[in-house]
C-alpha positions as CSV (number, residue, x, y, z in Angstrom):
1,M,107.6,98.8,82.4
2,T,106.7,102.6,82.0
3,S,103.4,102.3,83.8
4,G,102.6,101.3,87.4
5,S,101.5,97.9,88.4
6,D,98.4,99.0,89.9
7,L,95.6,101.0,88.2
8,E,94.3,103.7,90.7
9,K,90.4,103.4,91.3
10,V,88.7,106.8,91.1
11,D,85.3,108.3,91.1
12,A,85.0,109.8,87.6
13,S,81.3,110.9,88.1
14,G,82.3,114.5,88.2
15,Y,85.1,114.5,85.6
16,T,85.2,117.1,83.0
17,S,85.8,115.9,79.2
18,L,89.5,116.8,79.8
19,E,89.8,114.9,83.0
20,M,88.1,112.0,81.3
21,L,90.6,112.2,78.4
22,Y,93.5,112.1,80.9
23,R,91.9,109.1,82.7
24,F,91.5,107.4,79.4
25,I,95.1,107.8,78.7
26,E,96.0,106.4,82.0
27,V,94.0,103.4,81.5
28,H,95.2,102.9,78.0
29,F,98.9,103.0,79.1
30,Y,98.2,100.7,82.0
31,Y,96.5,97.9,79.7
32,S,99.2,98.4,77.0
33,A,101.8,97.6,79.5
34,M,100.0,94.7,81.0
35,D,99.2,93.6,77.3
36,G,103.1,93.5,76.5
37,L,103.7,91.5,79.7
38,L,101.1,89.0,79.0
39,R,102.4,88.5,75.4
40,A,105.8,87.9,76.7
41,K,104.7,85.3,79.0
42,F,102.7,83.7,76.1
43,A,105.5,83.9,73.8
44,Y,108.2,82.3,76.2
45,P,106.1,79.8,78.1
46,N,109.3,78.2,79.6
47,V,110.9,81.3,81.0
48,N,110.1,82.1,84.8
49,F,109.1,85.9,84.8
50,R,109.9,86.0,88.6
51,Y,110.2,90.1,88.7
52,V,108.5,92.8,86.8
53,V,110.0,96.2,87.3
54,T,107.5,99.0,87.5
55,P,107.8,102.6,88.8
56,S,106.2,103.3,92.1
57,K,103.9,105.9,90.7
58,S,103.0,106.8,87.0
59,L,105.9,108.6,85.2
60,Q,105.3,112.0,83.8
61,W,103.3,111.8,80.5
62,N,105.2,113.0,77.5
63,L,104.5,113.0,73.7
64,T,108.0,111.4,73.2
65,P,108.6,108.4,75.4
66,F,111.7,108.9,77.5
67,A,112.5,112.4,76.3
68,Y,112.9,113.9,79.7
69,D,115.3,116.6,80.8
70,K,117.6,116.4,83.9
71,T,115.2,118.2,86.2
72,T,112.3,115.7,85.3
73,V,114.6,112.6,85.5
74,D,115.8,113.8,89.1
75,A,112.1,114.2,90.1
76,I,111.2,110.9,88.8
77,Y,114.1,109.2,90.9
78,D,113.1,110.9,93.9
């Protein structure tokens, strides 16, 4: 999965409009990833999904998925 398995709780009461947009994107990607997992479990009920591989923290957001340069990839692995 490209999203972390936990959605961090935040106090958004003081967020500006751009911070709210960024938070919306975080929440959207989280629920999109979880929806994909739930759909897979529903489509294949006889499969035991024992492991779900997720990053320990959110990956750097990019307009083109997985279009990272070497420096960014090295930072993600670190």
